[in-house]
N, C-alpha and C positions, 0 to 999 in steps of 0.2 A: 837548399838541401834536396837531393833527389830521393824518391821513395826507394825502399829496399827492393832488391830483385824479386820479381814475382808478385809484388803487392799490387801494382797498378793493374796487372792482368786479372788478379783475383777480384778486385773491386769492379772492373769492367764486366766480368763474367757473373758475379754473384750480387752485385749492388742492388738490383731491382728486387730480388728475393729478400735480401736483408732489409730493404726499406719497407717491404710489405710486413715483415715480422715486427719491425719497429712501429709501424702504423697501427697494427693490431694490438700491440702491447701498450701503446700510449693512448690511442683513440683520437689523435689529432695529427694532421699532416705536418703542421709546423713543428710540433714537438717531436714527431717521428724523425724528421730531417735533422733536428738538433741532436737527438739521441744517436742516430746513425753516424753523424759527423763525429761526435765524441767517441763512439765505439771504434770507428775506423782510425781516428787519431791515436787512440790507445794501442790498437792492434799494430799500427805502423811503427810506433815507438818500440814495441816488443816483438816485432816480426822476426828478429834474429834469434829469439828464444825458441821459436817453433822448429821442431825437427822436420826433416824432409818427409818422413813417413807419417806425419800427423796432418790431417786435413784442417785447414785454418777456419773453415766455416763454423763448426761447433764452438770454437773459441770465440769468434766474433759474435755469434748468437748469444752466448752466455753473457758477454759484455753488454749487449743490447738489453737483454732481459734484466740484468742487475741494475743497469741505469734506469730503466723504466720503473722498476720496483722502487728504487731510491727516490725518483721524482714523485711517484705516487704517494709515498710516505710523507714527503715534504708538503704536497698538496693537502693531504689529510690533516696534517698539523695546522696548516693555514686555515682550513675550514673550521677547525675547533675554536679559532679566535673569534669572539663575538663581533658582529657588525651591527650598525645602527638599524639597518633594515635587512630583511632576508633577501638573499640573492634570487634573481629571477630564474625560473627553471623553464626550459623550453618544453612545450608539450607537442609531441609529434602529431602532425595532421593525419587525417584518416587515410590519405593516399601516399603516405611516406613509403618509399621503397623498402623492401625487406632488409636490404643491406644496412640502411640507415637505422632501422629498428634494432638490428642485431648490434650495431656499433654502440647505440645508446645503451643497450643492455650490458655490453662489455664494459662500458665506462663506469657502470655502477658497481662492478665487482672490485673487491680489494686487489691490490697489485699482484700478489702471489697467485690468487685464483685466476686472474686475467692471464697471467703468464702461462699457467698450466693449460687453460682453454686454448690459447693461441697456439702453443707448441703442439698440443695433442690433436686438436681438431682442424686448425687451419694449416699448420705445417705438417700434419699427418705423421708426427713422431710417435714412436712406441712409448709406453710408460717408462721403460728403462732409459731410453734416449732423453726423454723429458727430465727424468730424475738427474741424469748426468749433467745436462745443461744447467739445471737449477741448483745443483749441488745438494740434493736432498735424497731421501729414500723413495723407493717405488711406492711404499705405503702412503707417504705424504702426497705424492702425485695423485694416487687413487682417491684419497680423502678430499683433497682440494678440488679435484675434478668433480667429484660427487656433489660437494657443497655448491660449487659454481653452477652446475647444471640444475640443481634444485632451485637455486635463486633465479637463474635465467628463465626457467619454466614458469615460475611464479610471476616474474616481471612481464614476460612476453605473451603469456596466455596460451590457450590451447591451439590456436591456429598455426603457430610456428613451432610447437613442441617437437615435432618429428624432424625439424630441420637443424636443431641444435644438439642432437644426440638422443640415444634411447636410454 
């Protein structure tokens, strides 16, 4: 089966940006690739529903974010199941690059807060654009961003506070 008209061009033009969003939302390259693949598969199946005057990128970003949130919820449930020994936690070395430190901080956020931070600060979306992608109110975006930044500041310490938002 051939992809719908315009779909392959869309993926070629926006695939890297969409993968970056998936990576930031998931926190892992492998999971990001899986999420993007699933999102593009869903978008391809429903491509005929998109009107010509509607940009497909917000539609696909919303699928990515929703899939990442769903996967995050499943992981949270699995973490609640007791294990015989506690899982090992990686402790970052003193010379870890800032990017890795920020990614570790992002991984600690609940899925909804992580999605807000990724869309607002990495994808540079407005509060209303973020609310539209997440299907929530602007007030929810503001409160989730505030909670996420407080948590990141506490986790990351004073030396990187200025880099994650004011």
